[in-house]
Z-matrix of the N, CA and C atoms (Angstrom, degrees):
N
C 1 1.451
C 2 1.537 1 108.92
N 3 1.302 2 115.43 1 138.63
C 4 1.456 3 121.84 2 -177.84
C 5 1.529 4 111.15 3 -77.00
N 6 1.327 5 116.45 4 138.00
C 7 1.467 6 120.51 5 177.19
C 8 1.525 7 109.42 6 -70.92
N 9 1.314 8 115.30 7 138.26
C 10 1.454 9 120.40 8 -178.83
C 11 1.531 10 109.56 9 -75.82
N 12 1.329 11 116.68 10 133.55
C 13 1.455 12 121.03 11 177.99
C 14 1.516 13 110.14 12 -76.27
N 15 1.331 14 115.37 13 141.53
C 16 1.453 15 118.78 14 175.03
C 17 1.521 16 107.74 15 -99.19
N 18 1.328 17 117.59 16 128.79
C 19 1.466 18 119.75 17 -178.36
C 20 1.520 19 111.76 18 -67.68
N 21 1.323 20 116.13 19 141.81
C 22 1.456 21 122.39 20 177.46
C 23 1.518 22 109.50 21 -107.23
N 24 1.314 23 115.76 22 143.67
C 25 1.459 24 121.79 23 176.83
C 26 1.525 25 108.01 24 -135.58
N 27 1.336 26 116.08 25 157.36
C 28 1.462 27 120.87 26 -178.61
C 29 1.520 28 110.85 27 -100.53
N 30 1.321 29 115.49 28 129.89
C 31 1.459 30 121.87 29 175.55
C 32 1.530 31 108.11 30 -71.60
N 33 1.336 32 117.67 31 131.78
C 34 1.467 33 120.80 32 -179.01
C 35 1.525 34 111.92 33 -70.86
N 36 1.318 35 117.43 34 -16.55
C 37 1.464 36 121.28 35 -178.71
C 38 1.520 37 110.92 36 -92.30
N 39 1.340 38 116.50 37 -56.63
C 40 1.466 39 120.77 38 -173.84
C 41 1.525 40 113.10 39 -88.40
N 42 1.320 41 117.22 40 -14.62
C 43 1.469 42 123.51 41 -177.30
C 44 1.528 43 112.26 42 62.58
N 45 1.340 44 117.45 43 22.52
C 46 1.459 45 122.56 44 178.29
C 47 1.521 46 109.75 45 -91.50
N 48 1.324 47 116.25 46 142.39
C 49 1.458 48 120.96 47 172.22
C 50 1.527 49 107.09 48 -85.75
N 51 1.332 50 116.32 49 117.68
C 52 1.455 51 121.65 50 -177.64
C 53 1.519 52 110.02 51 -128.57
N 54 1.319 53 115.29 52 162.80
C 55 1.454 54 121.43 53 174.14
C 56 1.530 55 107.92 54 -59.09
N 57 1.319 56 116.38 55 137.19
C 58 1.467 57 121.87 56 -177.23
C 59 1.537 58 112.16 57 -54.46
N 60 1.327 59 117.33 58 -32.53
C 61 1.465 60 121.79 59 -178.67
C 62 1.531 61 112.60 60 -72.83
N 63 1.326 62 118.21 61 -16.30
C 64 1.461 63 122.34 62 -179.93
C 65 1.531 64 111.73 63 -88.88
N 66 1.325 65 116.72 64 0.09
C 67 1.461 66 122.00 65 -176.49
C 68 1.521 67 110.23 66 -120.39
N 69 1.318 68 115.81 67 162.00
C 70 1.468 69 121.73 68 173.53
C 71 1.518 70 107.19 69 -114.35
N 72 1.329 71 115.86 70 131.88
C 73 1.466 72 121.12 71 -178.52
C 74 1.518 73 110.33 72 -90.79
N 75 1.320 74 115.04 73 133.38
C 76 1.466 75 122.29 74 172.38
C 77 1.520 76 104.84 75 -108.72
N 78 1.323 77 117.44 76 129.23
C 79 1.456 78 120.66 77 -174.35
C 80 1.520 79 111.49 78 -123.89
N 81 1.340 80 114.81 79 141.99
C 82 1.469 81 121.51 80 170.14
C 83 1.513 82 105.23 81 -101.88
N 84 1.312 83 116.34 82 112.97
C 85 1.464 84 120.98 83 -176.93
C 86 1.526 85 110.19 84 -72.59
N 87 1.327 86 117.69 85 162.07
C 88 1.468 87 120.48 86 176.74
C 89 1.534 88 113.09 87 -57.03
N 90 1.349 89 117.26 88 -22.72
C 91 1.463 90 121.33 89 178.50
C 92 1.528 91 111.88 90 -82.69
N 93 1.335 92 118.15 91 -5.85
C 94 1.455 93 121.73 92 178.39
C 95 1.513 94 114.27 93 94.11
N 96 1.322 95 117.59 94 6.42
C 97 1.462 96 122.48 95 179.24
C 98 1.533 97 109.33 96 -84.55
N 99 1.320 98 117.48 97 143.54
C 100 1.460 99 122.11 98 177.36
C 101 1.513 100 108.21 99 -110.38
N 102 1.343 101 116.82 100 126.18
C 103 1.461 102 120.47 101 -179.47
C 104 1.518 103 110.02 102 -151.41
N 105 1.332 104 115.93 103 165.97
C 106 1.458 105 120.82 104 175.91
C 107 1.521 106 108.52 105 -83.59
N 108 1.315 107 115.24 106 146.62
C 109 1.458 108 121.61 107 -178.73
C 110 1.529 109 108.71 108 -127.03
N 111 1.341 110 118.00 109 84.90
C 112 1.463 111 120.15 110 -177.44
C 113 1.531 112 113.25 111 -63.50
N 114 1.330 113 117.94 112 -25.63
C 115 1.462 114 120.52 113 -179.53
C 116 1.523 115 111.43 114 -79.75
N 117 1.332 116 117.37 115 -25.42
C 118 1.461 117 120.81 116 -179.15
C 119 1.513 118 113.32 117 77.27
N 120 1.338 119 117.17 118 15.84
C 121 1.467 120 120.00 119 -174.83
C 122 1.525 121 114.92 120 -121.76
N 123 1.321 122 117.81 121 0.04
C 124 1.464 123 120.41 122 -179.02
C 125 1.525 124 110.03 123 -68.32
N 126 1.323 125 116.32 124 146.86
C 127 1.462 126 119.38 125 -179.40
C 128 1.519 127 109.41 126 -78.60
N 129 1.317 128 115.48 127 145.75
C 130 1.449 129 121.54 128 179.36
C 131 1.516 130 111.17 129 131.91
N 132 1.315 131 115.64 130 178.71
C 133 1.459 132 121.41 131 -179.81
C 134 1.520 133 108.91 132 -81.31
N 135 1.329 134 116.75 133 130.28
C 136 1.453 135 120.54 134 -175.00
C 137 1.513 136 114.06 135 -118.52
N 138 1.317 137 114.52 136 157.52
C 139 1.467 138 123.17 137 173.47
C 140 1.522 139 106.08 138 -140.57
N 141 1.324 140 116.23 139 148.25
C 142 1.456 141 120.62 140 -176.18
C 143 1.521 142 111.19 141 -113.51
N 144 1.355 143 115.37 142 140.53
C 145 1.465 144 122.68 143 178.22
C 146 1.521 145 107.97 144 -129.29
N 147 1.338 146 115.89 145 139.43
C 148 1.466 147 121.21 146 176.14
C 149 1.518 148 110.00 147 -58.17
N 150 1.324 149 116.58 148 152.25
C 151 1.468 150 122.22 149 -177.39
C 152 1.526 151 112.79 150 -79.52
N 153 1.321 152 117.72 151 48.11
C 154 1.464 153 120.88 152 176.05
C 155 1.523 154 108.42 153 -129.87
N 156 1.325 155 115.27 154 146.89
C 157 1.466 156 119.28 155 178.55
C 158 1.530 157 110.74 156 -67.31
N 159 1.352 158 117.24 157 -29.70
C 160 1.461 159 120.45 158 178.03
C 161 1.531 160 110.20 159 -61.36
N 162 1.329 161 115.88 160 -42.81
C 163 1.467 162 120.23 161 179.51
C 164 1.526 163 110.51 162 -64.05
N 165 1.340 164 116.83 163 -42.55
C 166 1.464 165 119.42 164 179.79
C 167 1.522 166 111.10 165 -65.71
N 168 1.339 167 116.85 166 -42.11
C 169 1.469 168 120.25 167 179.17
C 170 1.526 169 111.37 168 -60.75
N 171 1.334 170 116.69 169 -38.86
C 172 1.464 171 120.83 170 177.99
C 173 1.526 172 110.31 171 -65.79
N 174 1.332 173 116.60 172 -42.83
C 175 1.469 174 120.65 173 178.30
C 176 1.526 175 110.70 174 -61.33
N 177 1.326 176 116.50 175 -40.05
C 178 1.460 177 121.41 176 -179.84
C 179 1.531 178 110.54 177 -68.50
N 180 1.332 179 116.21 178 -45.67
C 181 1.466 180 121.43 179 -177.13
C 182 1.531 181 111.80 180 -63.94
N 183 1.340 182 116.54 181 -42.14
C 184 1.462 183 121.11 182 -177.18
C 185 1.523 184 113.13 183 -93.88
N 186 1.351 185 115.74 184 -0.44
C 187 1.468 186 122.22 185 -179.29
C 188 1.531 187 111.68 186 53.33
N 189 1.339 188 115.33 187 48.20
C 190 1.467 189 121.51 188 -177.59
C 191 1.526 190 113.26 189 -71.44
N 192 1.329 191 117.56 190 -23.68
C 193 1.465 192 119.41 191 -179.80
C 194 1.523 193 112.12 192 -73.18
N 195 1.326 194 117.86 193 -22.79
C 196 1.470 195 120.42 194 178.58
C 197 1.524 196 110.34 195 -57.31
N 198 1.307 197 116.47 196 -48.72
C 199 1.461 198 120.94 197 -177.96
C 200 1.529 199 111.45 198 -72.07
N 201 1.325 200 116.24 199 -44.69
C 202 1.464 201 120.43 200 -176.77
C 203 1.531 202 112.11 201 -63.88
N 204 1.323 203 117.01 202 -38.04
C 205 1.470 204 120.80 203 -178.60
C 206 1.523 205 113.11 204 -94.31
N 207 1.333 206 116.22 205 -3.29
C 208 1.462 207 122.43 206 179.29
C 209 1.530 208 112.39 207 54.76
N 210 1.341 209 114.66 208 47.71
C 211 1.460 210 120.85 209 175.15
C 212 1.520 211 108.59 210 -160.63
N 213 1.325 212 116.53 211 165.65
C 214 1.454 213 120.90 212 178.10
C 215 1.521 214 108.65 213 -84.91
N 216 1.336 215 116.29 214 112.15
C 217 1.463 216 121.38 215 177.61
C 218 1.521 217 106.79 216 -94.30
N 219 1.334 218 116.53 217 115.84
C 220 1.468 219 121.39 218 -175.42
C 221 1.527 220 110.79 219 -76.09
N 222 1.343 221 115.21 220 164.75
C 223 1.466 222 120.39 221 177.11
C 224 1.523 223 110.78 222 -60.81
N 225 1.320 224 116.84 223 -36.16
C 226 1.466 225 121.27 224 178.66
C 227 1.531 226 110.18 225 -62.38
N 228 1.344 227 117.03 226 -42.51
C 229 1.466 228 121.15 227 177.85
C 230 1.529 229 110.45 228 -63.47
N 231 1.341 230 116.40 229 -42.48
C 232 1.469 231 120.35 230 178.03
C 233 1.526 232 110.84 231 -60.43
N 234 1.339 233 117.26 232 -40.54
C 235 1.465 234 120.75 233 179.90
C 236 1.525 235 111.45 234 -64.42
N 237 1.330 236 117.40 235 -41.31
C 238 1.461 237 121.01 236 177.42
C 239 1.523 238 110.73 237 -65.35
N 240 1.337 239 116.52 238 -42.56
C 241 1.462 240 120.66 239 177.98
C 242 1.527 241 110.90 240 -63.09
N 243 1.327 242 116.53 241 -37.81
C 244 1.464 243 120.96 242 -178.60
C 245 1.530 244 111.35 243 -62.45
N 246 1.333 245 117.29 244 -42.86
C 247 1.469 246 120.82 245 178.73
C 248 1.528 247 110.73 246 -61.65
N 249 1.323 248 115.77 247 -45.84
C 250 1.463 249 120.68 248 179.56
C 251 1.530 250 110.88 249 -66.08
N 252 1.330 251 116.92 250 -39.94
C 253 1.461 252 122.94 251 179.22
C 254 1.525 253 110.66 252 -60.67
N 255 1.337 254 116.71 253 -43.14
C 256 1.463 255 121.29 254 178.65
C 257 1.519 256 111.34 255 -60.27
N 258 1.346 257 116.59 256 -41.22
C 259 1.469 258 120.62 257 179.39
C 260 1.525 259 110.85 258 -63.62
N 261 1.323 260 117.24 259 -43.52
C 262 1.461 261 121.19 260 -178.05
C 263 1.528 262 111.30 261 -67.53
N 264 1.327 263 116.96 262 -42.60
C 265 1.466 264 121.09 263 -178.28
C 266 1.533 265 109.97 264 -66.90
N 267 1.325 266 117.70 265 -34.38
C 268 1.469 267 121.85 266 -178.60
C 269 1.527 268 112.66 267 -68.28
N 270 1.308 269 117.91 268 -21.13
C 271 1.477 270 121.39 269 -177.68
C 272 1.499 271 112.04 270 -70.20
């Protein structure tokens, strides 16, 4: 039996290719909402961030999600994402 391939994705902060399960997906939905997608299956444009608070803080400080999601992500949106990100990383 053939071994199943694990998909690789690039972290927008570290630029490392990592296993998809080691990253958290941030998605811009077709309605223009920005949210975290722990399942990795929500429809919309996605960007991946390593599961560390340091990586998220760097993304927030340098506004890396603006380019990856092709929209202006406000500070308020970053703050909401940060709270949700902390909950997911703590699990």
